[in-house]
N, C-alpha and C positions, 0 to 999 in steps of 0.2 A: 504493500500500500504506500509506504513512504517513498519507494523508488518511483512508482507511477506518478505520485504527487510532484516529486522533484522534476521529473521529465516534463510534466504539464507546465510547471512554472518556467522551465528553460525554454520550451516552445513559445510560450507567451512573451517571454523576454526577448527572444530572437526575432519574432515576427515583425515588429515595427522596424527593427534595424535592417532586416533583409529587404523590406518594402522600400525603405529609403535608398538602399544600395541599388535596387533595380531601377528606381526613378532617376538616380544620379543627381538628386537635389538635396538642399538643406532646408530646414524649416523657413517659411517665408519671412518671419521676423524673429529677432532674438530678444528675449526678455532681458531687462536690465537689472531687475531687483531680485534675482534668485529664482529657483525653480528648476524643473527638469531640462529646460532649453536655455538656461541663462549662460551668458559668457562672463558674468560677474562672479569671480571666484573669491572675492573679498567683500562680502556684503557690508553695508554701512553699519547695520545693527546686529549685534551678536547677543545671544542669551548668555548671561554670566554662568560660569561653571558652578555646578551644584545647586542651581536655582530652578525651581519648578514654578512656572508662571501661573498655571491653573491646576490646583490640586483637587483631585476628585476624592471618591471614597477610598480610604486608606486604613492600614492597621495602626493602632495606637493603644496605649494603656493608661490607667489612672495613676500609675507610679512607675518610676524607673528602677526600682529595687527588685520587685518580684520578677523572676524570669518568665519570658514568654517563648513560645515555640520558635518563632522566627529570629530569636536572639543568638542563634549559633553562629560561629565563625571559624575560620582557619587561621591559626597563629602558630608559628614555629613548626610548620608542616603537620599540625594536628588539628583535625576538626573536632570541636567540642560544642555541646549544646546543654547548658545547665538545666533547662526546663525538663528535658528528657533524661538527664543524668547519664549521658553517653559521651564517649570520646573515641576517636578513631585516628591512629597515626597513619598518615597517607603513605601509600607505597612509594618506594624510591622513584624519583623522576616523575612524580605526579604533582599537580598543582590545582588551585582554584583561580581561574582567571576572571570569571564573571559571577556576580551575585545573582541569585534567583529573583523572580518577581515577588510582589507582596502576596499575602494569602488571598485566596479567592473567597467569594461569599458562600461557597459550598465547603469551606474548611480545608482546602487543599494547600499544602505548603511545599515549596522547593527549599529544602534546608541547605543543600550544597550541590554544586555542579563541578565535578572534578575531571581533569583530562591530563594526558601525558604532556610533560614539559618538553621544551626544545631539546633537552638532553636525553630524551627517551630513545632507546636503541632497539626496541622490539620490531619484529617483522610486520606487525599490524597494530594500529592504534585502537583506542576504545574510549569508553566513557563510564563514569561512575555518577549516578544520580541518587541522592538521598532525599526522600520525600516523606511527608506525613499526611495522613487523611484524618481529620477530626471526625470521629464516629458519631458525634452529636449532630453533625450537619451534613453527613454524606447523602447524596441523592441516590445512592445505590442500595439495593435490597440486601444489606449486610449489617450485622450487629457487632462483628469483631474482625480482626485482621484475617483470620482463616477464611471466614465467609467471603470477605472482600477478594481474596486471592482466588477462591473457587469461582466467584462470579466473573472475574477477569478471564479465567481459563474457559469457562462455558460460553463466553461472548467474544472470543477471538474472531476477527474477520477471516474470510476465506484465504487471504494471502498469507496468513501465519499458520504454522504447524507446531503442535505441542511436541517438545522433545522429552520433557519429564513432567508428569502431572504433579500437582501440589503434594509434597512429601515432607513429613516431619524430619527435622534435623536439629543439630545444636551448633551454635556459633558463640564463641567466647563463653561457653558453659551455659548458655541460655537457650530455651526452646525457640525455634524459628520454623517457618514453612518455606520450603524451597520449591520454585517453579521455573521451568525453562521452556522457551519457545523460540522459533526462528522464522525468518522469511527466506524461502528458497530463491525468490526472485532477486532480492537485494543481497543475499548471502550474509545476512546479519543474524547474530544470536543474542538473545536476552536471557540473562540469569537473574532471577528475582528472589530475594530473601525478605521475609516479612515477620514482624512480631508486633505486639501491642504494648504501648506504654502510656499510662495516664489517659486511657480511652482514645488514643490515636493509633492508627495502623501505620507503623514506621516501616518503610520499604527501602531497600537498597537495590538499585537496578544497575546491573553491569551489562555493557553492550560492546560487542566487537565482532569482527569476522574471524578472529583467532580464538578458538576454543581453549587452546593451551593457556593463553593469557587470562581468559575468564576463570579457568580452574585455579590458576595461581592467585588471582584476586580473591576468589572465594576462600582459599586457605589463609590469605592475608587478613581477612576479616576477623580471624581469631584473636587479633591484637586489640580488638575493641574492648572498652569497658562499658558495661551496661548495668542498669539497676536490677535488683533481684526480682522485681515484679514482672519483667519482660516475659511475655507469653502470648502466643497468637490468639488465645481465647480468654485470658484472665488478667490482662494488664489494666487494673482499675485503681491504681494509686494506693495510698495508705503509707504508713510508716512515717518517713520524713516529709512526705508531700501529702496534699489533701486527697481524700477519697473522691473519685470522680463518679457521679451518679447522673445518668440521663434523666431529663425531665424532673429534676428535683424541685424546680421552682413552680411546679404545678400542685394542685390539690391541697391537702391538709398541711403540708410542710410550710406553706406560706401563710403567715399570720397577718401581715399588713402589706399593702401594695398600692403604689401610686404610678399611674401610667404616664410615660413621657409624651409630650406634645411636640410634634414636628411642625415647624412653621414654614420651612423652605422645602427640603427634600422629603417627599412622602411616599414614594412608590418603589424604592429599592429595598432589598433585603439587608438587614443589619444583624449579622450573627455576633453574639456576645458571649464570652465565657466569664463567669464570675467565681470568686472564691469567697465562701461564707465562713466567718470565723466561728470560734467555739461558743460564742454568745448569740449567734444567729444573725449577725449583721454582715453586710457586704463590705469586705476589706480590700478587694482588688477587682478591677474591671478590665478585661482585655477585649478590645474591639477588633474583630478580624477584618472588617471592611465597613467603614462608616465615614460620612461627611463630618466635618468639625462641628456643625450645628447639631447634628444628630448625636454625636458623642457627648456634647454638653447636656442636651435634654435628657439623655438616658442616664448620665452620671447624676444629675440632679434628682431624677426619679428614684434610682436605685439606692441613693442615700437614705431614703425613707422606707425602704423595704425591711421587713422583719421576718425571720424564719424561726421555726422550732429548732432547738439544739439537736444536733445529730449525735446519737450515742453509739459507740462501738465498745462492746464488752463493758458497758456501764459507764464509760467515760466519754465526754464530749470531744469530737474531732472536727477538723475543718472539712468542708465539702466544696468540690469544684463541679459546676454544672454549666449547661449551655442554655441560652434563651435566644429565640429568633424574634427580633423586633421588625417593624415595617411590614412590607408585603412579603409573605413567605414564598420562597421559590417552589417550583414544581419538585416534589420529592416522590421517587418511585416507592412502591409498596415495600415495606420492610419485611425481610425474611425472618420468620419465627417471631418469638415474643421478645420484648425488651428484657434485658437481663435485670435481675433483682440483686441489689447489693446491700449487704448488712453493714 
């Protein structure tokens, strides 16, 4: 599929060029102020580096101390993400050149995009993609990482072939699900390992034409550090982090509620994760995708919410849950029942 798509783009890109070549002419007029046909390579006005002129819906948080999923980075050749409690020493001669996009309003994160550096000596190159899917907001019929991988396998397009169906394995001493598929047309292979941490399906996707490279990268994953809770079906937090519970903000758990009032943007989805302290008050708000005015309205409202204390083994603990404000996106029917968490 990827190969056909790239070919289509190449044909579309070459068509105008070949037409101009056949006619032997250049565009009748040349723009002076930039654009595709401009001869002005030094425009008078430049956007300052690091400045966003119009900022749309974006991720943000109510404080800068509490870790968020997108807060991971690569430093000293090690990828680490404090929110997920994971770290991964990059293979030799690999690097992160580009940061991923912001989280989507369906809870999809690109945590890291890794690639071979210029010093890489292998016969074929490849890529490492580390992603996370927030299981509170996923549009797919899955309640955990294992079900999400099974759904991916069952819905592969015809261009892809399964090399190995989802299979239990262990990486760095923690349970994972391994899944492999490939494209005969593009001669590309994908090796996927997935587990669940804090109600997020964390996936590491390895891609290359060289299966020996992929096998060595899989073995290299054993150098990772992962939290004890990592498990394709059981990663629901607890211990040093809050317990994550789907739909905890519904029903009898909520004692007092004030709805936010949106004055400007009213029609987009606003997925929000909150942490409720041991006394039942909201202590942290993480906006996956929200306009600034929406973030302010929701923050003002959540400050007035009150929850019942959540007890585990007779002791109050913090709870992390998700709430969808605004217009809810289309969500596919969920497979099975929502998990119950004590």
